[in-house]
N, C-alpha and C positions, 0 to 999 in steps of 0.2 A: 716173883714177878715174871710174867712171860714176855719175851722180847720177840717182836716180829722180824722175820728175815726181810731183806730188801724185796724179794719176789712177792712175799705175802703182803707187804705194805703196798706195793704197786697194785696188786689185785684188790686189796681192801679199798684203796682210793678210787679205783676204776668203778667198782660196784657202787660206792657211795655217790660218785658223780652221775652214774646212770640213773640211780634212784632219785637223785635230786632233780635231774633233767626231766624224768618222767612225771614227777609231782608238779613241776612247772607247766608241762604240757597239759596235764589233766586240769590244773587250775585255770589255765588260759582258755581251754576249750569250754569249760563250764561257764565262764564269764563272757565269752565271745559269742555265744549263741544268740541269734536274732529272734528266737521264738522259745516259748515254753510248751510243755506237753502235759495235759491232764488226762487221767483215766476217768471217764464218765460213763454213766449207765442211764438209759431211758427206756420207756415202754415202746414196743412195736405198735403199729396201728392195727388194732384188732378188727377184723371184718367177719361177722357171724356167717356161718354156713359156707365158708371158704377154707382153703388150706392154710389160712392164717387167722384162725378163729380162736386161738388161745393166747392169753397174756404171755409175754416174754420180755425179760430184761435184756436189752441189746447192749453189749459191751463195745465201747468205742474209745477213740483217742481224739482229744481236741487240741489242735495246734493253734497257739495264739501268738501273733507277732509281739515281740517284747516292747519295742518302742512304737506304740500305736496311740492313736487318738480315738477313743471309743465314741460311738459304736463303729465297728469295722465290718466290712463285707466278709462273706464266708462262702466256702464251697464244701459240699458233702461229697465224699468219695465212696462209691459202692464198689466192692471188690470184684475182681475177675474170678473165673472158675478155679484159679489157683489159690484163692484165698488172699489174705493181706501179705504182700511180699515187699521186701526192701527195694527191689529193682523197679517196682511199679508204683504201688500205692504210697509207700513211704517216700519214694523219690518225688512224686508229685506233691505230696503234703509238705515236705521240707522246702521245696522251691517256691510253692505258693505262699507259705508262711514267711519266707525270707523276703518276698515281694510285698508283704504287708496285708495279705489276705488270710483270714482264719480258715482252718480246715477241720472237718469232722470226718474221720475215717470210721465208717460203720462196719463192724466185723460181724456180718451175718452168719459166717461159718462158726467161729469160735463160740458165739452166743448159743449155738445149737449143738455144741460138742463135736463139730465137724472140722476137717482140715481143708478139703477142697472138693470139687465135683467134676474134676477133669475126666475121670473114667466112669462116672455115673451121674449124669445130670439130673436124675430124678431125686437125689437126696436133698436138694435145695432148689425150689422153684423160683423163677424170676419174680413171680407174684409176691412171694414171701419177702424177697429183697426189696421190692417196691415199697411194701408197707413198713419195712425197717427204715428205709430212707425217709418216708413220710413221718415216721415217728421222730427221726432226727431233725426234720424240718420244724416240727412242733416244738421240740426241745430247744433248738437254737433260737426260735422266735421269741422265747420267753427269757433269754439271756440278755441282760442289759448291755453287755459288752458287744453284742452282735447287732448289726443293722438288719432288722427283720424283713426289710424290703429288698435286700441284696444278698439273698442266699441262693447260690446256684448248686448244681449237681453235675458230677462227672463220673466216668468209670470206663474200664477197658473190658471188651468182650461181653461177658455176662453182666458186668457192672455197667458197660456201655448200653446194653439193652434196657437196664433200669433207668439210666439217664434219659434215654430216648422215650421210653414208655410213659414216664411221668410228665412228659410234655402234653400228652393227650388228655383232653377234657373228659373223655369217657372213662379213663382210668381213675381220674379224680372222683368221678361219680360212683364208680364201683367201690372205691375205697372210702366213700363217705366224707371226703375232704371238702370243707366249706370255708371260704374266707381266706385261705392261704394258698400260695403256689410258689414254685421255684422261679427265680428271676432269670435263670439261664440254664441251658442243658448242653453238656459236652459229651457226645457219644463217640468213644474211640473203638473202632472195629466191632460195632454191635451186630446182633443177628437180625437182619432185616427180612428174613424169609418167613418169619412168624409175624404177620402184620395185621393191624386193625383195619376193619372195613371203613371206619370213620377216620378221616384225616384232620378233623378239627382239633386244634391245639389251644393252649392258653394264650398264645401269641408271644410268649417269651422267646428270645433268640435261641436257636438250636445250631450246634456246630458238629458236623459229621467229620471225623478224622479217620481216614481209611488207608489201609495198606494195599498197594497196587497188586501184590502177589499173594494176597490172602486166599488160602484154599479152605478156610474154615468158616469165615463170615464174609460172604462174597461182596466185592465192591459194587458190582452191577445192581444188586438188589437194593443196596443202600442209596445209590445214586437215584434209582427210581423212586425210592421212599422219600428222599429229600425233595424231588420234583413234585410228588403228590402233595406233600405238606405245604409247599410254596403255592401250588395251584389252589389249595383249600383256603388260602388266605394269610398264612404266616409269611410276612415279608422279611423275616430276619433269619432265614435258613442259609447256612454257609457250609460248603463242602471243600475239604482239602484231601487230595490223594497223594500219598507219599511214595514217590517212585522208588522201585527196587525194594520196598519194605514188605516183610512178611507179618503174619499175625504175631502179636506180642513183641513188637520191635524194641520194647524197653529193655529186654534182655539182650545184652551185647554179645557178639561172638563173630568169629571169622566166617562161619557158615551157618545157615539155618539148620534146624534139627527136625527130623521126621520121626514122630512117635506113632507107631503102628497100633497103639492101644487107645489113643484118644478118641472119644466119641465125636463124630462129625455129622452135623445135621444140615449141611449145606445143600443137600438135594431135597430137603423137605420144603414144601410150599403150602403154607396154611393161612387161611383167612380167619380172623377172630371177629365174629359178628358183634353187633351192638348189644346183644343180650348176653354176651360172654361166651357163647357157643363157638366151638372151633369147627372149621370145615376145610377139607382138602381142596386146595386150589386146582388140583389136577383132575380129581374124580367127582368133586362136589359132595362127597359123603360127609356126614356129620361124624365128628370124632368124639368119642366118649371122654368127657371132662376128666374122669378119674383114671383113665387109661391112655392118656395122650402119649406117654412114654412107650407103652406097649404097641400102640399104633405106629409110632415113629420107628420103633425097632423092627417092626415087621415090614414097613413100607418104604422107608427112605433113609434111615440112619445107617451110616457106615463107620468103619473104624480107620483111623489114620489121619493125621494132619501135620502140616509144617508150621513151625513157629521159630521165633527168636532170630538170632543172627543179625540184630540191628547194629547200626553204627553210632558212634558217639555224636556225630554230626546230625543224624536223623533225630536222635533223642533230644538233643539240645534245641533243634529247630522246632520240634513238636512242643516242647516246654514253652518256648518263646511265643509260639502261635497261640497257645492257651492263654498266656498272660495278656497278649495283645488283644485277643478276643474279649476277655473279661474287662480290660481297661476301656475298650470301646463302649462298653455298656456300663461304665462308671463303677466298676468294682474296685 
């Protein structure tokens, strides 16, 4: 029979204590969660003769409040150019679910075998992401746990453009959407330089959340966009500019970061006509639909942008603003 020395015994007991404590922590966390997460798959909205003309299974995650009374309101999150990230999409999803709102994170990147589009925006178009989001809207509308009349959409940067674009009736017409619409749109730092000639919207509330020091998606362009939407008849357009914030403020840090390789389209100014054709706002020339990226690369795209460096206070304030906005419209 082996006899443990006092030193061995102390070590053994210490390891056992740590293991026991760890199991208690894991058990507690698994039962204290205020939401559940489901892996779901649905079909993108296929539109013939466009860049989203092929069937695609869209991989997504559905966050459901655990203590809820069905049906619940929901928000679809479309990802930024960085893809689905914990500092951003997962952060918003967790906090919305904790507040009692279901969330569907639509992973347009992973569904196409992509990671991100930060350094090449041509690998995934906003139009494709718009139709993924519409597919998500159709999917949630058939789920008895979800209130089909209270499904909003939000996103940051590229995802913010998706949230903004889906408010336009002309986009719904192009996508062939009939009978359903998003109940609210939250566009965080969207690209407002590529803008529709028509400013008619579904009438659903739109919230522009902008970073004062954004050098990638300019505040001035979005402020003008919000004004045009209001003048066109949408009485529920709200704008908040976060002082001292840079693009992607959800990523915290002491200082913002400058990436010299990021694609930056802030100097591009494009009108999208009612027939879907694109036209340079500076020269009035028609842009080839199939080579918009080549046109931008030659005429207005530059490299380099500043991001991140947000504060915890900014991030918490923005999260609370989102919840307050949704609550105002009975989410």
